[in-house]
A tleap script that builds the chain and sets N, CA, C and O, in Angstrom:
source leaprc.protein.ff14SB
mol = sequence {
  NMET ASP ASP LEU ARG GLY ARG TRP ALA VAL
  ARG GLY ALA ALA VAL VAL ALA ALA GLY LEU
  THR VAL ALA ALA GLY LEU GLY VAL ARG ALA
  VAL GLY GLY GLY ASP ALA ALA LYS TYR ALA
  GLY ASP ALA LEU TYR THR VAL LEU LEU TYR
  THR LEU VAL LEU LEU PRO ALA PRO ARG LEU
  ARG PRO TRP PRO ALA ALA ALA TRP ALA ALA
  GLY LEU SER TRP ALA VAL GLU LEU PHE GLN
  LEU THR GLY VAL PRO ASP ASP LEU ALA ARG
  ARG SER THR LEU ALA ARG LEU VAL LEU GLY
  SER THR PHE ASN PRO PRO ASP LEU LEU TRP
  TYR LEU ALA GLY ALA VAL LEU ALA ALA LEU
  ALA HIE LEU GLY VAL ARG ALA ALA CYS ARG
  GLN ILE CALA
}
set mol.1.N position { 305.092 11.702 46.825 }
set mol.1.CA position { 304.405 11.089 47.946 }
set mol.1.C position { 303.911 11.890 49.101 }
set mol.1.O position { 302.798 12.196 49.528 }
set mol.2.N position { 305.941 12.266 49.673 }
set mol.2.CA position { 305.985 12.902 51.058 }
set mol.2.C position { 305.125 13.842 51.097 }
set mol.2.O position { 304.280 13.786 51.991 }
set mol.3.N position { 305.102 14.941 50.162 }
set mol.3.CA position { 304.627 16.359 49.863 }
set mol.3.C position { 302.810 15.870 50.557 }
set mol.3.O position { 302.420 16.318 51.635 }
set mol.4.N position { 302.159 15.155 49.900 }
set mol.4.CA position { 300.537 14.691 49.875 }
set mol.4.C position { 300.523 14.334 51.488 }
set mol.4.O position { 299.871 14.936 52.341 }
set mol.5.N position { 301.366 13.250 51.689 }
set mol.5.CA position { 301.320 12.307 53.443 }
set mol.5.C position { 301.405 13.752 54.101 }
set mol.5.O position { 300.346 14.088 54.632 }
set mol.6.N position { 302.581 14.804 54.192 }
set mol.6.CA position { 302.811 15.962 54.918 }
set mol.6.C position { 301.430 16.855 54.990 }
set mol.6.O position { 301.009 17.222 56.087 }
set mol.7.N position { 300.631 17.241 53.565 }
set mol.7.CA position { 299.801 17.850 53.897 }
set mol.7.C position { 298.455 17.146 54.755 }
set mol.7.O position { 297.622 17.642 55.514 }
set mol.8.N position { 298.641 15.965 54.323 }
set mol.8.CA position { 297.355 15.032 55.393 }
set mol.8.C position { 297.418 15.376 56.689 }
set mol.8.O position { 296.454 15.725 57.370 }
set mol.9.N position { 298.991 15.248 57.190 }
set mol.9.CA position { 299.316 15.473 58.588 }
set mol.9.C position { 298.928 16.875 58.966 }
set mol.9.O position { 298.430 17.064 60.076 }
set mol.10.N position { 299.116 17.869 58.135 }
set mol.10.CA position { 298.630 19.003 58.579 }
set mol.10.C position { 297.236 19.283 58.729 }
set mol.10.O position { 296.781 19.953 59.657 }
set mol.11.N position { 296.690 18.868 57.990 }
set mol.11.CA position { 295.216 18.606 58.354 }
set mol.11.C position { 294.654 17.812 59.255 }
set mol.11.O position { 293.674 18.122 59.932 }
set mol.12.N position { 295.337 16.605 59.307 }
set mol.12.CA position { 294.958 15.808 60.764 }
set mol.12.C position { 295.600 16.592 61.999 }
set mol.12.O position { 295.016 16.398 63.065 }
set mol.13.N position { 296.409 17.215 62.025 }
set mol.13.CA position { 296.987 17.938 63.279 }
set mol.13.C position { 295.916 19.080 63.527 }
set mol.13.O position { 295.347 19.110 64.618 }
set mol.14.N position { 295.641 19.961 62.613 }
set mol.14.CA position { 294.684 21.136 62.453 }
set mol.14.C position { 293.046 20.723 62.855 }
set mol.14.O position { 292.333 21.537 63.442 }
set mol.15.N position { 292.570 19.404 62.476 }
set mol.15.CA position { 291.457 18.823 62.995 }
set mol.15.C position { 291.367 18.463 64.687 }
set mol.15.O position { 290.318 18.468 65.331 }
set mol.16.N position { 292.715 18.155 65.226 }
set mol.16.CA position { 292.632 17.506 66.402 }
set mol.16.C position { 293.134 19.383 67.018 }
set mol.16.O position { 292.718 19.528 68.167 }
set mol.17.N position { 293.602 20.201 66.685 }
set mol.17.CA position { 293.712 21.495 67.298 }
set mol.17.C position { 292.611 22.282 67.257 }
set mol.17.O position { 292.463 23.189 68.076 }
set mol.18.N position { 291.713 22.019 66.291 }
set mol.18.CA position { 290.525 22.553 66.225 }
set mol.18.C position { 289.740 22.010 67.428 }
set mol.18.O position { 289.271 22.780 68.266 }
set mol.19.N position { 289.616 20.821 67.497 }
set mol.19.CA position { 288.801 20.248 68.402 }
set mol.19.C position { 289.047 20.518 69.921 }
set mol.19.O position { 288.180 20.756 70.763 }
set mol.20.N position { 290.245 20.446 70.087 }
set mol.20.CA position { 290.939 21.318 71.661 }
set mol.20.C position { 290.376 22.595 71.652 }
set mol.20.O position { 289.671 22.965 72.590 }
set mol.21.N position { 290.636 23.373 70.600 }
set mol.21.CA position { 290.228 24.542 70.714 }
set mol.21.C position { 288.772 25.186 71.331 }
set mol.21.O position { 288.508 25.963 72.249 }
set mol.22.N position { 287.969 24.433 70.314 }
set mol.22.CA position { 286.427 24.261 71.032 }
set mol.22.C position { 286.533 24.050 72.162 }
set mol.22.O position { 286.173 24.975 72.890 }
set mol.23.N position { 287.000 22.915 72.767 }
set mol.23.CA position { 286.916 22.498 73.880 }
set mol.23.C position { 287.294 23.623 74.734 }
set mol.23.O position { 286.464 24.171 75.460 }
set mol.24.N position { 288.467 23.970 74.676 }
set mol.24.CA position { 288.662 25.195 75.516 }
set mol.24.C position { 288.191 26.451 75.836 }
set mol.24.O position { 288.094 26.936 76.963 }
set mol.25.N position { 287.928 26.908 74.858 }
set mol.25.CA position { 286.811 27.776 74.258 }
set mol.25.C position { 285.480 27.452 75.133 }
set mol.25.O position { 285.244 28.445 75.822 }
set mol.26.N position { 284.513 26.414 75.360 }
set mol.26.CA position { 283.579 26.085 76.083 }
set mol.26.C position { 283.920 26.134 77.593 }
set mol.26.O position { 283.411 26.836 78.467 }
set mol.27.N position { 284.978 25.148 77.687 }
set mol.27.CA position { 285.665 25.273 79.046 }
set mol.27.C position { 285.749 26.569 79.799 }
set mol.27.O position { 285.417 26.728 80.974 }
set mol.28.N position { 286.233 27.477 78.980 }
set mol.28.CA position { 286.547 28.856 79.537 }
set mol.28.C position { 285.039 29.722 79.896 }
set mol.28.O position { 284.627 30.407 80.832 }
set mol.29.N position { 284.587 29.321 78.771 }
set mol.29.CA position { 282.788 29.871 78.995 }
set mol.29.C position { 282.006 29.349 80.344 }
set mol.29.O position { 281.250 30.012 81.054 }
set mol.30.N position { 282.419 27.895 80.509 }
set mol.30.CA position { 281.803 27.195 81.596 }
set mol.30.C position { 281.919 27.417 82.696 }
set mol.30.O position { 281.031 27.245 83.530 }
set mol.31.N position { 283.613 28.063 83.030 }
set mol.31.CA position { 284.434 28.245 84.055 }
set mol.31.C position { 284.602 29.331 84.640 }
set mol.31.O position { 284.612 29.499 85.859 }
set mol.32.N position { 284.759 30.215 83.724 }
set mol.32.CA position { 285.202 31.456 83.903 }
set mol.32.C position { 284.072 32.293 83.949 }
set mol.32.O position { 283.003 31.706 84.115 }
set mol.33.N position { 284.030 33.920 83.809 }
set mol.33.CA position { 283.152 35.036 84.093 }
set mol.33.C position { 283.599 36.046 83.320 }
set mol.33.O position { 284.602 35.788 82.654 }
set mol.34.N position { 283.082 37.241 83.213 }
set mol.34.CA position { 283.658 38.338 83.280 }
set mol.34.C position { 284.185 38.449 81.885 }
set mol.34.O position { 283.927 37.680 80.959 }
set mol.35.N position { 285.032 39.607 81.850 }
set mol.35.CA position { 285.676 39.990 80.981 }
set mol.35.C position { 286.892 39.090 80.513 }
set mol.35.O position { 287.166 38.922 79.324 }
set mol.36.N position { 287.677 38.458 81.691 }
set mol.36.CA position { 288.844 37.507 81.086 }
set mol.36.C position { 288.144 35.883 80.458 }
set mol.36.O position { 288.750 34.968 79.901 }
set mol.37.N position { 286.958 35.971 80.743 }
set mol.37.CA position { 286.486 34.660 79.882 }
set mol.37.C position { 286.106 35.277 78.346 }
set mol.37.O position { 286.373 34.688 77.299 }
set mol.38.N position { 285.616 36.224 78.415 }
set mol.38.CA position { 285.099 37.017 77.314 }
set mol.38.C position { 286.386 37.082 76.220 }
set mol.38.O position { 286.407 36.337 75.240 }
set mol.39.N position { 287.122 37.755 76.413 }
set mol.39.CA position { 288.402 38.030 75.848 }
set mol.39.C position { 289.427 36.441 75.378 }
set mol.39.O position { 290.008 36.050 74.366 }
set mol.40.N position { 289.236 36.010 76.531 }
set mol.40.CA position { 290.085 34.582 75.971 }
set mol.40.C position { 288.977 34.100 75.081 }
set mol.40.O position { 289.511 33.878 73.994 }
set mol.41.N position { 287.737 33.839 75.013 }
set mol.41.CA position { 287.087 33.108 73.983 }
set mol.41.C position { 287.398 34.009 72.652 }
set mol.41.O position { 287.533 33.346 71.624 }
set mol.42.N position { 287.528 35.381 72.534 }
set mol.42.CA position { 287.789 36.201 71.309 }
set mol.42.C position { 289.056 35.498 70.725 }
set mol.42.O position { 289.136 34.947 69.627 }
set mol.43.N position { 290.003 35.621 71.647 }
set mol.43.CA position { 291.386 34.903 71.250 }
set mol.43.C position { 291.214 33.608 70.587 }
set mol.43.O position { 291.658 33.347 69.469 }
set mol.44.N position { 290.337 32.562 71.566 }
set mol.44.CA position { 290.304 31.250 70.973 }
set mol.44.C position { 289.623 31.109 69.779 }
set mol.44.O position { 289.961 30.206 69.014 }
set mol.45.N position { 288.506 32.033 69.431 }
set mol.45.CA position { 287.786 32.305 68.442 }
set mol.45.C position { 288.617 32.277 67.229 }
set mol.45.O position { 288.455 31.347 66.438 }
set mol.46.N position { 289.577 33.284 66.970 }
set mol.46.CA position { 290.557 33.279 66.289 }
set mol.46.C position { 291.413 31.951 66.052 }
set mol.46.O position { 291.693 31.474 64.953 }
set mol.47.N position { 291.689 31.566 67.020 }
set mol.47.CA position { 292.684 29.988 66.915 }
set mol.47.C position { 292.174 29.067 66.297 }
set mol.47.O position { 292.827 28.235 65.666 }
set mol.48.N position { 290.660 29.091 66.412 }
set mol.48.CA position { 289.651 28.102 65.942 }
set mol.48.C position { 289.946 28.360 64.225 }
set mol.48.O position { 290.327 27.587 63.346 }
set mol.49.N position { 289.621 29.650 64.213 }
set mol.49.CA position { 289.604 29.773 62.437 }
set mol.49.C position { 290.983 29.771 61.562 }
set mol.49.O position { 291.017 29.773 60.331 }
set mol.50.N position { 291.989 29.766 62.337 }
set mol.50.CA position { 293.289 29.665 61.929 }
set mol.50.C position { 293.374 28.192 61.430 }
set mol.50.O position { 293.542 27.733 60.300 }
set mol.51.N position { 293.194 27.568 62.714 }
set mol.51.CA position { 292.884 25.720 62.212 }
set mol.51.C position { 292.013 25.440 61.275 }
set mol.51.O position { 292.412 24.582 60.486 }
set mol.52.N position { 290.912 25.881 61.070 }
set mol.52.CA position { 290.196 25.956 59.609 }
set mol.52.C position { 290.665 26.609 58.531 }
set mol.52.O position { 290.283 26.271 57.411 }
set mol.53.N position { 291.545 27.621 58.705 }
set mol.53.CA position { 292.287 28.098 57.476 }
set mol.53.C position { 292.879 27.016 57.094 }
set mol.53.O position { 292.629 26.586 55.968 }
set mol.54.N position { 293.564 26.507 57.729 }
set mol.54.CA position { 295.160 25.240 57.245 }
set mol.54.C position { 294.428 23.787 56.573 }
set mol.54.O position { 294.989 22.964 55.849 }
set mol.55.N position { 292.959 23.767 57.078 }
set mol.55.CA position { 292.137 22.650 56.417 }
set mol.55.C position { 292.100 22.594 54.885 }
set mol.55.O position { 292.189 21.481 54.366 }
set mol.56.N position { 291.986 23.624 54.146 }
set mol.56.CA position { 292.091 23.350 52.835 }
set mol.56.C position { 293.424 24.023 52.029 }
set mol.56.O position { 293.670 24.058 50.823 }
set mol.57.N position { 294.060 24.462 53.007 }
set mol.57.CA position { 295.374 25.066 52.700 }
set mol.57.C position { 296.503 24.651 53.718 }
set mol.57.O position { 296.841 25.357 54.669 }
set mol.58.N position { 296.985 23.566 53.443 }
set mol.58.CA position { 297.647 23.014 54.446 }
set mol.58.C position { 299.119 23.395 54.384 }
set mol.58.O position { 299.937 23.040 55.232 }
set mol.59.N position { 299.390 24.120 53.355 }
set mol.59.CA position { 301.016 24.538 52.896 }
set mol.59.C position { 300.800 26.028 53.416 }
set mol.59.O position { 301.869 26.633 53.344 }
set mol.60.N position { 300.075 26.584 53.766 }
set mol.60.CA position { 299.762 27.846 54.064 }
set mol.60.C position { 300.952 28.285 55.349 }
set mol.60.O position { 300.892 27.786 56.473 }
set mol.61.N position { 301.857 29.154 54.993 }
set mol.61.CA position { 302.825 29.719 56.161 }
set mol.61.C position { 302.224 30.292 57.613 }
set mol.61.O position { 301.177 30.937 57.655 }
set mol.62.N position { 302.993 29.985 58.760 }
set mol.62.CA position { 302.286 30.485 59.957 }
set mol.62.C position { 301.572 32.233 59.748 }
set mol.62.O position { 300.412 32.605 59.923 }
set mol.63.N position { 302.573 32.881 59.396 }
set mol.63.CA position { 301.888 34.461 59.200 }
set mol.63.C position { 300.674 34.743 58.521 }
set mol.63.O position { 299.721 35.339 59.023 }
set mol.64.N position { 300.745 34.215 57.155 }
set mol.64.CA position { 299.772 34.366 56.267 }
set mol.64.C position { 298.609 33.745 56.682 }
set mol.64.O position { 297.546 34.338 56.496 }
set mol.65.N position { 298.618 32.536 57.270 }
set mol.65.CA position { 297.343 31.905 58.272 }
set mol.65.C position { 296.816 32.695 59.146 }
set mol.65.O position { 295.595 32.763 59.281 }
set mol.66.N position { 297.861 33.573 60.033 }
set mol.66.CA position { 297.053 34.229 60.960 }
set mol.66.C position { 296.618 35.436 60.415 }
set mol.66.O position { 295.892 36.098 61.156 }
set mol.67.N position { 296.913 35.980 59.123 }
set mol.67.CA position { 296.684 37.500 58.722 }
set mol.67.C position { 294.995 36.982 58.014 }
set mol.67.O position { 294.078 37.770 57.785 }
set mol.68.N position { 294.959 35.570 57.796 }
set mol.68.CA position { 293.878 35.087 57.073 }
set mol.68.C position { 292.624 35.255 58.751 }
set mol.68.O position { 291.679 36.001 59.006 }
set mol.69.N position { 293.158 34.384 59.341 }
set mol.69.CA position { 292.459 33.969 60.718 }
set mol.69.C position { 291.529 35.309 61.391 }
set mol.69.O position { 290.374 35.364 61.813 }
set mol.70.N position { 292.703 36.411 61.259 }
set mol.70.CA position { 292.437 37.657 62.107 }
set mol.70.C position { 291.597 38.305 61.140 }
set mol.70.O position { 290.661 38.905 61.668 }
set mol.71.N position { 291.643 38.376 59.787 }
set mol.71.CA position { 290.739 38.879 58.785 }
set mol.71.C position { 289.474 38.321 59.063 }
set mol.71.O position { 288.570 39.044 59.482 }
set mol.72.N position { 289.291 36.979 58.856 }
set mol.72.CA position { 288.027 36.700 58.993 }
set mol.72.C position { 287.551 37.327 60.310 }
set mol.72.O position { 286.750 38.261 60.301 }
set mol.73.N position { 288.068 36.788 61.489 }
set mol.73.CA position { 287.425 37.267 62.953 }
set mol.73.C position { 287.131 38.650 62.678 }
set mol.73.O position { 285.962 38.931 62.944 }
set mol.74.N position { 287.974 39.814 62.132 }
set mol.74.CA position { 287.198 40.931 61.726 }
set mol.74.C position { 286.284 41.353 61.146 }
set mol.74.O position { 285.535 42.267 61.492 }
set mol.75.N position { 286.255 40.563 59.962 }
set mol.75.CA position { 285.092 40.778 59.268 }
set mol.75.C position { 283.659 40.276 59.814 }
set mol.75.O position { 282.517 40.594 59.481 }
set mol.76.N position { 284.160 39.354 60.797 }
set mol.76.CA position { 282.770 38.904 61.482 }
set mol.76.C position { 282.325 39.827 62.785 }
set mol.76.O position { 281.186 39.874 63.251 }
set mol.77.N position { 283.426 40.512 63.240 }
set mol.77.CA position { 283.073 41.647 63.917 }
set mol.77.C position { 282.368 42.864 63.261 }
set mol.77.O position { 281.422 43.520 63.697 }
set mol.78.N position { 282.948 42.979 62.299 }
set mol.78.CA position { 282.577 44.255 61.837 }
set mol.78.C position { 281.082 44.282 61.078 }
set mol.78.O position { 280.419 45.290 60.829 }
set mol.79.N position { 280.661 42.569 60.713 }
set mol.79.CA position { 279.161 42.477 60.571 }
set mol.79.C position { 278.160 42.485 61.465 }
set mol.79.O position { 276.942 42.463 61.292 }
set mol.80.N position { 278.919 42.526 62.606 }
set mol.80.CA position { 277.762 42.936 63.746 }
set mol.80.C position { 277.395 44.180 63.960 }
set mol.80.O position { 276.624 44.490 64.869 }
set mol.81.N position { 277.901 44.985 63.164 }
set mol.81.CA position { 277.455 46.381 63.052 }
set mol.81.C position { 276.311 46.349 62.172 }
set mol.81.O position { 275.713 47.405 61.963 }
set mol.82.N position { 275.956 45.351 61.668 }
set mol.82.CA position { 274.715 45.563 60.700 }
set mol.82.C position { 273.456 45.181 61.696 }
set mol.82.O position { 272.276 45.472 61.494 }
set mol.83.N position { 274.013 44.436 62.851 }
set mol.83.CA position { 272.785 44.053 63.508 }
set mol.83.C position { 271.934 42.670 62.983 }
set mol.83.O position { 270.981 42.108 63.524 }
set mol.84.N position { 272.604 42.366 61.800 }
set mol.84.CA position { 271.912 41.187 61.466 }
set mol.84.C position { 272.339 39.874 62.538 }
set mol.84.O position { 271.491 39.116 63.009 }
set mol.85.N position { 273.564 39.788 62.770 }
set mol.85.CA position { 274.017 38.774 63.600 }
set mol.85.C position { 273.235 38.716 65.291 }
set mol.85.O position { 272.999 37.682 65.917 }
set mol.86.N position { 272.906 40.347 65.814 }
set mol.86.CA position { 272.294 40.167 66.854 }
set mol.86.C position { 270.907 39.435 66.814 }
set mol.86.O position { 270.446 38.773 67.744 }
set mol.87.N position { 270.288 39.661 65.552 }
set mol.87.CA position { 268.874 39.145 65.334 }
set mol.87.C position { 269.074 37.601 65.105 }
set mol.87.O position { 268.243 36.792 65.516 }
set mol.88.N position { 270.173 37.244 64.455 }
set mol.88.CA position { 270.125 35.787 64.641 }
set mol.88.C position { 270.817 35.006 65.698 }
set mol.88.O position { 270.903 33.780 65.625 }
set mol.89.N position { 271.397 35.813 66.845 }
set mol.89.CA position { 271.718 35.311 67.961 }
set mol.89.C position { 270.590 35.011 69.006 }
set mol.89.O position { 270.669 34.170 69.902 }
set mol.90.N position { 269.671 35.721 68.781 }
set mol.90.CA position { 268.439 35.616 69.452 }
set mol.90.C position { 267.628 34.341 69.221 }
set mol.90.O position { 267.068 33.674 70.092 }
set mol.91.N position { 267.650 34.163 68.198 }
set mol.91.CA position { 267.050 32.698 67.769 }
set mol.91.C position { 267.911 31.677 67.836 }
set mol.91.O position { 267.395 30.560 67.866 }
set mol.92.N position { 269.379 31.761 67.877 }
set mol.92.CA position { 269.960 30.124 67.717 }
set mol.92.C position { 271.437 30.731 68.303 }
set mol.92.O position { 272.075 31.723 67.953 }
set mol.93.N position { 271.704 29.702 69.349 }
set mol.93.CA position { 272.727 29.590 70.120 }
set mol.93.C position { 274.116 29.489 69.206 }
set mol.93.O position { 275.180 30.066 69.433 }
set mol.94.N position { 273.819 28.649 68.181 }
set mol.94.CA position { 274.904 28.373 67.394 }
set mol.94.C position { 275.086 29.977 66.499 }
set mol.94.O position { 276.210 30.365 66.183 }
set mol.95.N position { 274.366 30.444 66.309 }
set mol.95.CA position { 274.400 31.714 65.372 }
set mol.95.C position { 275.135 32.481 66.450 }
set mol.95.O position { 276.251 32.884 66.121 }
set mol.96.N position { 274.722 32.760 67.675 }
set mol.96.CA position { 275.532 33.209 68.407 }
set mol.96.C position { 276.711 33.131 69.029 }
set mol.96.O position { 277.229 34.147 69.494 }
set mol.97.N position { 277.329 31.842 69.128 }
set mol.97.CA position { 278.377 31.290 69.217 }
set mol.97.C position { 279.373 31.490 67.912 }
set mol.97.O position { 280.536 31.754 68.217 }
set mol.98.N position { 279.114 31.411 66.681 }
set mol.98.CA position { 279.547 31.775 65.279 }
set mol.98.C position { 279.531 33.215 65.070 }
set mol.98.O position { 280.590 33.756 64.752 }
set mol.99.N position { 278.441 33.932 65.209 }
set mol.99.CA position { 278.875 35.061 64.450 }
set mol.99.C position { 278.768 36.270 65.998 }
set mol.99.O position { 279.042 37.455 65.807 }
set mol.100.N position { 278.464 35.911 67.055 }
set mol.100.CA position { 278.442 36.845 68.356 }
set mol.100.C position { 277.217 37.758 68.182 }
set mol.100.O position { 276.652 37.418 67.143 }
set mol.101.N position { 276.656 38.654 68.704 }
set mol.101.CA position { 275.935 39.377 68.670 }
set mol.101.C position { 275.976 41.061 68.491 }
set mol.101.O position { 275.256 41.523 67.606 }
set mol.102.N position { 276.714 41.907 69.221 }
set mol.102.CA position { 277.257 42.953 69.268 }
set mol.102.C position { 278.375 43.475 68.900 }
set mol.102.O position { 279.264 42.624 68.875 }
set mol.103.N position { 278.851 44.921 68.484 }
set mol.103.CA position { 280.161 44.806 68.120 }
set mol.103.C position { 280.855 45.509 69.256 }
set mol.103.O position { 280.146 46.294 69.885 }
set mol.104.N position { 282.299 45.356 69.700 }
set mol.104.CA position { 283.116 45.495 70.739 }
set mol.104.C position { 284.115 45.748 70.012 }
set mol.104.O position { 284.514 44.914 69.199 }
set mol.105.N position { 284.798 47.128 70.189 }
set mol.105.CA position { 285.889 47.331 69.687 }
set mol.105.C position { 287.363 46.695 70.291 }
set mol.105.O position { 288.422 46.713 69.663 }
set mol.106.N position { 287.202 46.230 71.420 }
set mol.106.CA position { 288.621 45.585 72.269 }
set mol.106.C position { 288.655 44.142 71.424 }
set mol.106.O position { 289.776 43.682 71.204 }
set mol.107.N position { 287.834 43.620 71.081 }
set mol.107.CA position { 287.501 42.107 70.694 }
set mol.107.C position { 288.379 42.359 69.388 }
set mol.107.O position { 288.657 41.300 68.824 }
set mol.108.N position { 288.824 43.364 68.843 }
set mol.108.CA position { 289.372 43.202 67.631 }
set mol.108.C position { 290.901 43.238 68.204 }
set mol.108.O position { 291.660 42.932 67.285 }
set mol.109.N position { 291.504 43.470 69.237 }
set mol.109.CA position { 292.709 43.260 69.526 }
set mol.109.C position { 292.811 41.962 69.867 }
set mol.109.O position { 293.864 41.343 69.712 }
set mol.110.N position { 291.467 41.302 70.485 }
set mol.110.CA position { 291.874 40.380 71.153 }
set mol.110.C position { 291.758 38.828 69.865 }
set mol.110.O position { 292.018 37.639 70.047 }
set mol.111.N position { 291.413 39.344 69.005 }
set mol.111.CA position { 291.463 38.305 67.702 }
set mol.111.C position { 293.134 38.361 66.919 }
set mol.111.O position { 293.648 37.431 66.299 }
set mol.112.N position { 293.740 39.720 67.172 }
set mol.112.CA position { 295.063 39.548 66.823 }
set mol.112.C position { 295.592 38.747 67.644 }
set mol.112.O position { 296.091 37.759 67.106 }
set mol.113.N position { 295.700 38.819 69.127 }
set mol.113.CA position { 296.320 38.441 69.924 }
set mol.113.C position { 296.140 36.444 69.651 }
set mol.113.O position { 297.047 35.618 69.749 }
set mol.114.N position { 294.668 36.189 69.305 }
set mol.114.CA position { 294.691 34.867 69.075 }
set mol.114.C position { 295.630 34.196 67.632 }
set mol.114.O position { 296.158 33.097 67.468 }
set mol.115.N position { 295.533 35.451 66.716 }
set mol.115.CA position { 296.073 35.225 65.409 }
set mol.115.C position { 297.722 35.034 65.789 }
set mol.115.O position { 298.325 34.057 65.345 }
set mol.116.N position { 298.239 35.801 66.438 }
set mol.116.CA position { 299.716 35.959 66.713 }
set mol.116.C position { 300.166 34.291 67.516 }
set mol.116.O position { 301.084 33.544 67.176 }
set mol.117.N position { 299.134 34.087 68.675 }
set mol.117.CA position { 299.507 32.839 69.558 }
set mol.117.C position { 299.744 31.436 68.444 }
set mol.117.O position { 300.717 30.714 68.222 }
set mol.118.N position { 298.348 31.480 67.906 }
set mol.118.CA position { 297.991 30.616 66.661 }
set mol.118.C position { 299.269 30.227 65.754 }
set mol.118.O position { 299.493 29.106 65.298 }
set mol.119.N position { 300.270 31.691 65.541 }
set mol.119.CA position { 301.288 31.460 64.419 }
set mol.119.C position { 302.494 30.995 64.916 }
set mol.119.O position { 303.329 30.284 64.357 }
set mol.120.N position { 302.493 31.632 66.396 }
set mol.120.CA position { 303.686 30.746 67.268 }
set mol.120.C position { 303.708 29.498 67.530 }
set mol.120.O position { 304.672 28.750 67.695 }
set mol.121.N position { 302.262 29.235 67.571 }
set mol.121.CA position { 302.395 27.499 67.928 }
set mol.121.C position { 302.362 26.874 66.557 }
set mol.121.O position { 303.049 25.866 66.393 }
set mol.122.N position { 301.730 27.290 65.663 }
set mol.122.CA position { 302.354 26.807 64.466 }
set mol.122.C position { 303.743 26.699 63.890 }
set mol.122.O position { 304.120 25.692 63.290 }
set mol.123.N position { 304.588 27.896 64.112 }
set mol.123.CA position { 306.037 27.750 64.225 }
set mol.123.C position { 306.888 26.851 65.005 }
set mol.123.O position { 307.926 26.373 64.548 }
set mol.124.N position { 306.373 26.583 66.382 }
set mol.124.CA position { 306.856 25.714 67.156 }
set mol.124.C position { 306.453 24.325 66.557 }
set mol.124.O position { 307.385 23.528 66.445 }
set mol.125.N position { 305.401 23.971 66.216 }
set mol.125.CA position { 305.221 22.458 65.720 }
set mol.125.C position { 306.167 22.267 64.763 }
set mol.125.O position { 306.894 21.274 64.789 }
set mol.126.N position { 306.243 23.104 63.919 }
set mol.126.CA position { 307.106 23.067 62.236 }
set mol.126.C position { 308.480 22.962 62.807 }
set mol.126.O position { 309.182 22.085 62.305 }
set mol.127.N position { 309.114 23.841 63.964 }
set mol.127.CA position { 310.259 23.441 64.131 }
set mol.127.C position { 310.811 22.134 64.904 }
set mol.127.O position { 311.962 21.743 64.713 }
set mol.128.N position { 309.871 21.442 65.838 }
set mol.128.CA position { 309.762 20.666 66.119 }
set mol.128.C position { 309.770 19.270 65.389 }
set mol.128.O position { 310.456 18.268 65.589 }
set mol.129.N position { 308.839 19.523 64.532 }
set mol.129.CA position { 309.001 18.450 63.267 }
set mol.129.C position { 310.207 18.338 62.954 }
set mol.129.O position { 310.875 17.360 63.292 }
set mol.130.N position { 310.765 19.522 62.121 }
set mol.130.CA position { 312.103 19.484 61.605 }
set mol.130.C position { 312.888 18.745 62.627 }
set mol.130.O position { 313.501 17.781 62.169 }
set mol.131.N position { 312.994 18.925 63.679 }
set mol.131.CA position { 313.931 18.347 64.639 }
set mol.131.C position { 313.956 16.939 64.388 }
set mol.131.O position { 314.986 16.273 64.283 }
set mol.132.N position { 312.558 16.426 64.276 }
set mol.132.CA position { 312.321 14.999 64.592 }
set mol.132.C position { 312.935 14.264 63.129 }
set mol.132.O position { 313.683 13.286 63.137 }
set mol.133.N position { 312.428 14.983 61.860 }
set mol.133.CA position { 312.736 14.417 60.541 }
set mol.133.C position { 314.216 14.501 60.603 }
set mol.133.O position { 314.897 14.111 59.654 }
savepdb mol mol.pdb
quit
């Protein structure tokens, strides 16, 4: 029973973290501008994917979760080389937010930064929970 409760606790925390990440990303876009806001958005995109990876796999450890999130982010970025996301982005704001539009090599680095930050935060939360228990 404890394991099941723990998995649901991780899922709940992931949902909260996903909401906070979306809010942070939209805030960065609304308030900031230029490259700093763009690259912060890239990192936050991967943080969001990290939280979404934990929903179906709550027992996933931080570094494998980071690898999945970074890999998914890279896949989306590389998909932009096909031109399909750009076409979809012209028709849909949601598609633009989810898939982006054009390939930008520096984005790959910022996705890694977001994955590392998410894993470090996850490690910190796990350590804090162990201290409480």
